[in-house]
C-alpha positions as CSV (number, residue, x, y, z in Angstrom):
1,M,31.4,7.8,-20.5
2,A,29.2,11.0,-18.9
3,G,27.1,11.4,-21.6
4,R,26.3,7.4,-21.8
5,S,25.4,6.8,-18.4
6,L,23.3,10.0,-18.3
7,D,21.7,8.2,-21.8
8,R,20.8,5.3,-19.9
9,T,19.5,6.9,-16.7
10,R,17.2,8.8,-19.0
11,S,16.0,5.6,-21.0
12,E,15.9,3.7,-17.0
13,L,13.7,7.0,-16.2
14,T,11.3,6.2,-18.9
15,E,10.7,3.0,-18.8
16,F,10.3,3.2,-15.3
17,L,7.4,5.4,-15.6
18,I,5.8,3.9,-18.4
19,H,6.2,0.4,-16.1
20,H,4.4,1.9,-13.6
21,R,1.8,4.0,-15.7
22,S,1.0,0.8,-17.2
23,K,0.1,-1.3,-13.9
24,L,-2.9,1.1,-12.8
25,T,-6.1,1.2,-13.9
26,P,-8.6,4.1,-14.0
27,A,-10.2,2.6,-10.8
28,D,-7.5,2.3,-8.7
29,V,-7.3,6.1,-8.8
30,G,-10.8,6.8,-8.9
31,L,-11.6,7.6,-12.5
32,P,-14.0,6.7,-14.5
33,S,-13.7,3.7,-16.9
34,T,-13.9,4.6,-20.5
35,G,-14.4,1.0,-22.1
36,R,-11.3,-1.1,-24.0
37,R,-8.0,0.4,-24.4
38,R,-5.4,0.4,-26.6
39,T,-3.0,-0.2,-24.2
40,P,-3.5,-1.3,-20.7
41,G,-3.1,1.4,-18.0
42,L,-3.3,5.0,-17.4
43,R,-2.6,7.6,-19.9
44,R,-0.2,10.1,-20.0
45,E,-2.7,13.1,-19.6
46,E,-4.7,10.9,-16.8
47,V,-1.1,10.9,-14.8
48,A,-1.0,14.8,-15.5
49,T,-4.7,15.1,-14.5
50,L,-4.0,12.9,-11.1
51,A,-0.6,15.0,-10.7
52,G,-1.6,18.3,-11.0
53,V,1.1,19.1,-13.5
54,G,1.3,20.4,-17.1
55,L,0.8,17.4,-20.0
56,T,3.4,18.5,-22.1
57,W,5.7,18.6,-19.1
58,Y,4.9,15.7,-17.8
59,T,5.2,14.0,-21.6
60,W,9.0,15.6,-21.6
61,F,9.6,14.3,-18.2
62,E,8.6,10.5,-18.9
63,Q,9.9,11.0,-22.5
64,G,13.8,11.9,-21.0
65,R,14.4,15.1,-22.1
66,D,16.6,17.3,-20.5
67,I,14.3,19.4,-18.9
68,N,14.7,20.8,-14.7
69,V,12.0,19.2,-12.5
70,S,11.3,20.7,-9.0
71,E,11.0,18.0,-6.0
72,S,7.2,18.9,-5.7
73,F,6.7,17.8,-9.5
74,V,8.4,14.5,-8.8
75,L,6.5,13.8,-5.2
76,K,3.1,14.6,-7.2
77,V,4.0,12.3,-9.8
78,S,4.8,9.4,-7.8
79,K,1.2,9.7,-5.7
80,A,0.2,9.5,-8.8
81,L,1.3,6.6,-9.7
82,K,0.6,5.0,-6.5
83,L,4.6,4.7,-5.7
84,D,6.0,3.3,-2.2
85,D,8.9,4.3,-0.5
86,A,11.3,3.0,-2.3
87,E,9.8,3.4,-5.4
88,C,9.5,7.0,-4.9
89,C,13.3,7.1,-3.4
90,H,14.3,5.2,-7.2
91,L,12.4,7.7,-9.3
92,F,14.5,10.7,-7.0
93,L,17.5,9.0,-8.0
94,L,16.6,8.6,-11.9
95,A,15.5,12.4,-11.4
96,H,17.3,14.7,-9.7
97,R,20.3,11.6,-8.6
98,R,19.8,12.4,-4.9
99,P,16.8,10.5,-2.7
100,P,13.8,12.6,-1.7
101,P,13.7,15.4,0.9
102,V,13.0,14.0,4.3
103,E,9.9,15.7,5.2
104,A,8.1,14.2,2.5
105,Y,7.9,10.7,4.6
106,Q,6.3,11.2,7.8
107,W,3.2,9.3,6.4
108,Q,2.4,7.3,9.6
109,E,1.5,3.9,9.0
110,I,4.6,0.7,8.6
111,P,4.6,-2.4,7.0
112,P,1.9,-4.8,8.7
113,L,4.7,-7.7,8.9
114,V,6.9,-5.0,11.7
115,Q,3.5,-5.0,13.5
116,R,3.2,-8.8,13.5
117,M,7.0,-8.9,14.7
118,M,6.4,-6.9,17.0
119,N,3.4,-8.0,18.7
120,D,5.4,-11.2,19.1
121,M,7.7,-10.1,21.1
122,P,7.6,-9.9,24.9
123,R,10.0,-6.4,25.4
124,P,8.9,-3.7,24.9
125,A,9.8,-2.1,21.6
126,Y,8.0,0.8,19.5
127,V,8.3,2.5,16.0
128,M,9.3,6.5,16.0
129,N,9.8,8.5,13.1
130,L,12.1,11.3,12.5
131,R,10.3,13.5,14.7
132,W,10.3,11.0,17.6
133,D,6.4,10.6,17.0
134,I,5.5,7.1,18.0
135,I,3.5,5.4,15.5
136,A,3.1,1.7,16.6
137,W,4.3,-0.2,19.2
138,N,3.2,-3.9,21.3
139,A,1.5,-4.4,24.4
140,A,4.4,-4.7,26.2
141,A,5.8,-1.2,25.0
142,D,2.1,0.1,26.0
143,A,1.8,-1.2,29.6
144,L,5.1,0.7,30.4
145,L,4.6,4.1,28.8
146,G,0.5,4.0,28.1
147,F,0.7,4.8,24.7
148,R,-2.9,3.7,23.6
149,D,-4.5,5.8,26.4
150,R,-2.7,9.5,25.0
151,E,-4.1,11.6,22.5
152,P,-2.0,11.0,18.8
153,G,-0.2,14.3,19.1
154,E,1.3,13.6,22.6
155,R,2.4,10.0,21.6
156,N,6.1,11.9,21.0
157,M,8.9,10.9,23.4
158,M,10.4,14.2,23.3
159,R,7.2,15.9,24.3
160,L,6.6,12.5,26.8
161,L,9.5,13.2,28.7
162,F,9.9,17.3,28.6
163,A,5.9,18.1,29.0
164,D,4.3,14.9,30.9
165,P,4.6,15.4,34.6
166,A,3.0,12.1,35.6
167,L,6.1,10.1,33.3
168,R,8.4,12.5,34.9
169,R,7.6,11.4,38.6
170,R,8.1,7.6,37.5
171,L,11.8,8.4,36.1
172,P,14.3,8.2,38.7
173,G,17.2,9.1,36.4
174,W,14.8,11.6,34.3
175,R,18.1,14.3,34.1
176,Q,20.2,12.1,32.8
177,D,17.8,10.3,30.8
178,A,16.5,13.2,29.1
179,S,19.6,15.1,28.3
180,R,20.8,12.1,26.7
181,L,17.2,11.7,24.7
182,L,17.8,15.3,23.9
183,A,21.2,14.9,22.6
184,Q,20.2,11.7,20.2
185,F,17.3,14.0,18.8
186,R,19.2,17.2,17.8
187,C,21.5,14.8,16.0
188,D,18.4,13.5,13.8
189,L,17.2,17.1,13.3
190,A,20.2,17.6,11.5
191,A,18.7,15.0,8.9
192,A,15.7,17.6,8.2
193,P,16.8,20.9,9.9
194,E,14.1,23.0,8.2
195,D,11.4,20.4,8.2
196,P,7.9,22.9,9.6
197,A,7.0,19.8,11.8
198,M,10.4,19.3,13.7
199,Q,10.4,22.8,13.8
200,E,6.9,23.6,15.1
201,L,7.9,20.6,18.0
202,I,10.7,22.4,19.1
203,E,8.7,25.5,19.4
204,A,5.8,24.0,21.6
205,L,8.3,22.0,23.6
206,A,10.3,25.4,24.5
207,K,7.1,27.2,25.7
208,L,6.2,24.4,27.7
209,S,9.2,23.1,29.9
210,P,11.5,25.7,30.7
211,D,14.7,22.6,30.8
212,F,13.8,22.2,27.1
213,R,14.4,25.6,26.3
214,R,17.8,26.0,28.8
215,W,19.0,22.4,27.0
216,W,18.1,23.7,23.7
217,E,19.9,27.2,23.8
218,Q,22.6,25.9,25.6
219,P,24.0,21.8,24.0
220,N,25.7,19.8,26.1
221,H,27.6,16.3,25.2
222,E,25.9,13.9,26.5
223,A,26.5,10.7,25.0
224,Y,23.1,9.9,22.8
225,R,20.8,7.5,23.8
226,Y,17.3,6.3,22.1
227,G,15.2,5.0,24.9
228,I,14.7,5.5,28.9
229,G,17.1,3.8,31.2
230,T,15.6,3.6,34.2
231,L,11.7,3.6,35.3
232,I,9.2,2.8,37.6
233,D,7.0,0.4,36.6
234,A,2.7,-0.1,37.2
235,D,4.2,-2.3,40.0
236,S,6.3,0.4,41.7
237,N,9.3,-1.8,40.7
238,Q,12.4,0.3,39.7
239,R,13.7,-1.2,36.5
240,E,16.8,-0.7,34.8
241,Y,16.6,-1.1,30.8
242,Q,19.1,-0.9,27.8
243,H,18.1,-0.7,24.3
244,T,19.0,-1.4,20.9
245,T,17.7,-0.1,17.8
246,L,16.4,-1.4,14.6
247,L,16.4,0.0,10.9
248,V,12.3,-0.5,9.8
249,D,12.5,1.9,6.7
250,E,15.6,4.3,5.7
251,H,14.0,6.3,3.4
252,R,11.3,7.2,6.1
253,H,14.1,7.5,8.9
254,L,11.4,4.6,11.3
255,R,13.3,2.8,13.2
256,M,12.3,0.5,16.2
257,V,13.7,0.5,20.0
258,V,13.6,-2.5,21.8
259,Y,13.9,-2.2,25.4
260,F,15.9,-4.9,27.3
261,T,15.9,-5.0,31.3
262,A,19.5,-4.9,32.6
263,D,21.1,-7.8,34.2
């Protein structure tokens, strides 16, 4: 039974790669057209060139031969074939029987319909990636936290909490909020503990904030939280918030944080 299952997986891998190769034209990937072709789509040698891998190795991969390919190889092939996130994940499952590494999904974009949904929401809402970078938001969230006026590198919830004195003055419950959000961030780190971007952020915050450095070295057991609980708004009113999180893309670890004013 195991042998049949493996043969079926290899067959599905071959069909998957041929299907996506046939969907692309040279113009789609920036290659010059060479006239009429016997079969539609890209040739194997063109995919290999675009991916920066050997033709023989790619051919064996597409044929479903019993070879070991690295995660880097599969990622290069997925980019050459212009696979989206779900398709890339499916390719990894066919090739490695596991999803792709988390660090492959740091692309800073969300589907247009997700942005449209947020724009229609009267409540503050923003989308974060695994590193807690704020990659999209609506007008209500911008009015509350001022994302638009910040440099892209500053649009990170951990950086806002621990390295923005102006925001800290607007958080009456800063100690509790920061402690709980940090506990959640530490939990998220477990999904990609060796990710260079995550480690770079942690090292930068440890230099910028003595509080972050102390709490990071001495983990607490606070309840987890994705959003700020108490905040003074632009009209100097103190507001209490509750939050819910919605999954936007499980493969890229994107989630939307929605704020509700507490009754």
